[in-house]
Residue frames as qw, qx, qy, qz and C-alpha x, y, z in Angstrom:
[[0.323, 0.080, -0.927, -0.171, -1.29, 13.37, -7.54],
 [0.703, -0.312, -0.064, -0.636, -4.73, 12.05, -6.69],
 [0.095, -0.198, 0.932, -0.289, -5.15, 9.35, -4.06],
 [0.650, -0.082, -0.495, -0.571, -7.66, 6.52, -4.59],
 [0.520, -0.238, 0.702, -0.423, -9.27, 4.46, -2.01],
 [0.512, 0.189, -0.764, -0.346, -9.50, 0.81, -3.37],
 [0.624, -0.168, 0.569, -0.508, -12.02, -1.58, -1.95],
 [0.878, 0.308, 0.348, -0.114, -12.47, -3.79, -5.01],
 [0.678, -0.055, 0.480, 0.554, -9.96, -5.02, -7.56],
 [0.238, 0.800, -0.096, -0.542, -8.95, -2.21, -10.06],
 [0.854, 0.503, 0.123, 0.049, -8.15, -2.81, -13.68],
 [0.744, -0.083, 0.182, 0.637, -4.52, -2.96, -14.94],
 [0.280, 0.627, 0.278, 0.671, -5.22, 0.16, -17.03],
 [0.358, -0.887, -0.110, -0.270, -6.39, 2.16, -13.94],
 [0.769, -0.527, 0.098, 0.348, -3.29, 0.92, -11.91],
 [0.650, 0.159, 0.209, 0.713, -0.93, 1.89, -14.75],
 [0.066, 0.797, 0.214, 0.561, -2.61, 5.43, -15.00],
 [0.546, -0.837, -0.021, -0.042, -2.20, 6.04, -11.18],
 [0.804, -0.294, 0.168, 0.490, 1.46, 4.82, -11.38],
 [0.553, 0.363, 0.278, 0.697, 2.31, 6.97, -14.28],
 [0.132, -0.888, -0.206, -0.390, 0.63, 9.96, -12.89],
 [0.654, -0.748, 0.078, 0.079, 2.87, 9.64, -9.83],
 [0.399, -0.706, 0.515, 0.276, 6.40, 8.46, -9.90],
 [0.448, 0.561, -0.569, -0.401, 6.31, 6.52, -13.14],
 [0.621, 0.174, -0.762, -0.055, 7.25, 3.06, -12.09],
 [0.289, -0.177, -0.812, 0.474, 6.33, 2.99, -8.36],
 [0.369, -0.590, -0.286, -0.659, 3.24, 4.02, -6.44],
 [0.060, -0.226, 0.668, -0.706, 2.75, 4.77, -2.77],
 [0.603, -0.364, -0.567, -0.427, 0.13, 2.81, -0.96],
 [0.249, -0.260, 0.681, -0.637, -1.23, 2.49, 2.65],
 [0.518, -0.141, -0.816, -0.216, -2.96, -0.86, 3.47],
 [0.557, -0.359, 0.412, -0.626, -5.54, -1.23, 6.19],
 [0.200, 0.226, -0.953, -0.006, -4.84, -4.83, 7.08],
 [0.281, 0.203, 0.771, -0.534, -8.08, -5.10, 9.15],
 [0.548, 0.551, 0.248, -0.578, -10.50, -3.83, 6.52],
 [0.615, 0.051, 0.677, 0.400, -8.53, -5.14, 3.70],
 [0.364, 0.900, 0.234, 0.049, -8.64, -1.91, 1.73],
 [0.623, -0.204, 0.095, 0.749, -5.96, 0.51, 0.54],
 [0.153, 0.931, 0.058, -0.325, -5.21, 4.02, -0.45],
 [0.744, 0.124, 0.378, 0.537, -3.13, 4.29, -3.60],
 [0.401, 0.688, 0.192, 0.574, -1.23, 7.24, -4.99],
 [0.318, -0.947, -0.032, -0.017, -0.03, 10.51, -3.71],
 [0.409, 0.729, -0.435, 0.334, 3.36, 11.88, -2.93],
 [0.105, -0.436, 0.710, -0.543, 3.55, 10.91, 0.76],
 [0.352, -0.259, -0.899, 0.034, 2.29, 7.70, 2.61],
 [0.027, -0.269, -0.579, 0.769, 1.01, 10.11, 5.30],
 [0.362, 0.136, -0.172, -0.906, -1.42, 11.70, 2.77],
 [0.572, -0.074, -0.724, -0.378, -2.93, 8.22, 1.94],
 [0.332, -0.186, -0.814, 0.440, -3.05, 7.33, 5.66],
 [0.147, 0.197, 0.308, -0.919, -4.90, 10.49, 6.46],
 [0.519, 0.036, -0.396, -0.757, -7.48, 9.72, 3.76],
 [0.526, -0.136, -0.839, -0.032, -8.00, 6.23, 5.21],
 [0.182, -0.181, -0.663, 0.703, -8.39, 7.71, 8.63],
 [0.208, 0.213, 0.125, -0.946, -10.79, 10.46, 7.64],
 [0.566, 0.140, -0.376, -0.720, -12.93, 8.66, 4.98],
 [0.735, -0.037, -0.650, -0.190, -12.80, 5.02, 6.10],
 [0.619, -0.665, 0.200, -0.367, -12.21, 5.47, 9.79],
 [0.812, 0.219, -0.489, 0.231, -9.14, 3.19, 9.66],
 [0.721, -0.682, -0.001, 0.119, -7.45, 2.24, 12.92],
 [0.143, 0.872, -0.467, -0.001, -3.83, 3.62, 13.06],
 [0.472, -0.459, 0.752, 0.016, -2.51, 0.31, 14.21],
 [0.751, 0.269, 0.601, 0.051, -3.80, -1.41, 11.07],
 [0.530, 0.847, 0.005, -0.037, -2.59, 1.07, 8.46],
 [0.695, -0.376, 0.400, 0.465, 0.83, 0.20, 6.98],
 [0.350, 0.827, -0.165, -0.408, 2.76, 1.90, 4.18],
 [0.774, -0.022, 0.515, 0.368, 4.47, 0.35, 1.17],
 [0.214, 0.601, -0.447, -0.627, 6.06, 1.24, -2.16],
 [0.766, 0.267, 0.577, -0.096, 4.39, -0.84, -4.83],
 [0.016, -0.508, 0.603, 0.615, 6.31, -1.63, -8.06],
 [0.764, 0.333, 0.370, -0.410, 3.69, -2.92, -10.52],
 [0.635, 0.641, -0.396, -0.172, 6.15, -3.49, -13.39],
 [0.087, 0.482, -0.850, 0.193, 8.15, -5.86, -11.17],
 [0.868, -0.221, -0.353, -0.270, 7.46, -9.30, -9.79],
 [0.761, -0.095, -0.525, 0.369, 8.51, -11.45, -6.85],
 [0.528, -0.558, -0.358, 0.531, 10.31, -9.82, -3.90],
 [0.252, 0.021, 0.159, 0.954, 11.01, -6.62, -5.89],
 [0.113, -0.581, -0.612, -0.524, 7.32, -5.78, -6.17],
 [0.441, -0.841, -0.213, -0.231, 6.58, -4.56, -2.61],
 [0.373, 0.330, -0.464, 0.732, 8.89, -2.52, -0.49],
 [0.529, -0.658, -0.536, 0.022, 7.60, -2.61, 3.09],
 [0.442, -0.171, -0.213, 0.854, 9.25, 0.75, 3.95],
 [0.061, -0.747, -0.264, -0.608, 7.49, 4.14, 4.96],
 [0.037, 0.363, -0.424, 0.829, 7.85, 6.66, 7.69],
 [0.624, -0.339, 0.042, -0.703, 4.39, 5.83, 8.89],
 [0.853, -0.033, -0.521, -0.011, 5.53, 2.28, 9.80],
 [0.280, 0.256, -0.625, 0.682, 7.39, 3.48, 12.79],
 [0.660, -0.493, -0.235, -0.515, 5.15, 2.22, 15.43],
 [0.137, 0.388, -0.785, 0.463, 7.17, 1.59, 18.71],
 [0.577, -0.151, 0.484, -0.640, 4.08, 0.79, 20.69],
 [0.937, 0.190, 0.043, -0.291, 3.50, -2.15, 18.23],
 [0.793, -0.321, 0.422, 0.299, 7.13, -3.25, 18.30],
 [0.677, 0.534, 0.276, 0.425, 7.97, -1.74, 14.91],
 [0.357, -0.783, 0.007, 0.509, 10.78, 0.77, 15.63],
 [0.308, -0.268, 0.515, 0.754, 11.94, 1.16, 12.03],
 [0.439, 0.410, -0.183, -0.779, 10.56, 2.37, 8.69],
 [0.447, 0.142, -0.815, -0.340, 10.51, -1.27, 7.39],
 [0.837, -0.250, 0.041, -0.485, 7.85, -3.68, 8.44],
 [0.076, 0.443, -0.889, 0.092, 9.55, -6.67, 10.19],
 [0.571, 0.004, 0.713, -0.407, 6.65, -8.72, 11.26],
 [0.005, -0.096, 0.869, 0.486, 6.13, -11.43, 8.73],
 [0.152, 0.541, 0.818, -0.125, 2.39, -11.85, 9.58],
 [0.184, 0.775, 0.186, -0.575, 1.72, -8.17, 8.81],
 [0.018, 0.446, -0.617, -0.648, 3.80, -8.43, 5.55],
 [0.111, 0.180, 0.940, 0.269, 1.76, -11.44, 4.50],
 [0.187, 0.683, 0.596, -0.378, -1.55, -9.53, 5.24],
 [0.112, 0.691, -0.180, -0.691, -0.30, -6.66, 3.09],
 [0.054, -0.248, 0.823, 0.508, 0.76, -9.02, 0.29],
 [0.156, 0.382, 0.911, 0.005, -2.66, -10.68, 0.40],
 [0.188, 0.771, 0.386, -0.470, -4.52, -7.43, 0.12],
 [0.027, 0.581, -0.494, -0.646, -2.18, -6.17, -2.63],
 [0.086, -0.062, 0.899, 0.425, -2.82, -9.27, -4.65],
 [0.189, 0.556, 0.790, -0.176, -6.59, -9.22, -4.05],
 [0.161, 0.852, 0.306, -0.394, -7.03, -5.48, -5.06],
 [0.116, 0.805, -0.346, -0.469, -4.24, -4.71, -7.41],
 [0.613, 0.478, -0.587, -0.226, -2.17, -7.48, -9.08],
 [0.954, -0.278, 0.096, -0.056, -1.88, -11.15, -8.11],
 [0.539, -0.597, 0.494, 0.331, 1.70, -12.56, -7.72],
 [0.620, 0.118, 0.626, 0.458, 1.78, -13.71, -11.40],
 [0.316, 0.866, 0.332, 0.198, 0.65, -10.38, -12.96],
 [0.407, -0.378, 0.038, 0.831, 2.67, -7.41, -13.91],
 [0.365, 0.812, 0.159, -0.427, 1.92, -4.26, -15.95]]
C-alpha cells in the first residue's frame, strides 16, 4: 500500500482509490498539526509517520495518527486512535488522543485536505 503525503486538497476519486487499495472502507493517516499536512495510506501508522519525519521533517510532537472513514460522516468519520499517539511526555498515555484541541486541529486538517464535514465518498 502506497503512502501519499498530502499538502493540498485531493480529489474524491483519489481518496477513494487510496482507501480501496488499502483496507476498503478505512484509511490510515498521520497528521502533522503544525505544518497542516498529512500522510495517507499504508498498513501501519508508523510507516506514514516515518515518511513525514524523513521527507517533511515533521516534529514527532506534532504528528498524530487516526483512522479515517471517508464513507461515514459525523463522529464516526475519524477515529483518534493509533499506537503512535502514546506520548507520555505530552500527557497522552493512551492510543486515543484525549486532548480536544489536538482533535480539533486534526479535524481541521482532514476537512481542509480530504473531505469537509458535509462530504462523504
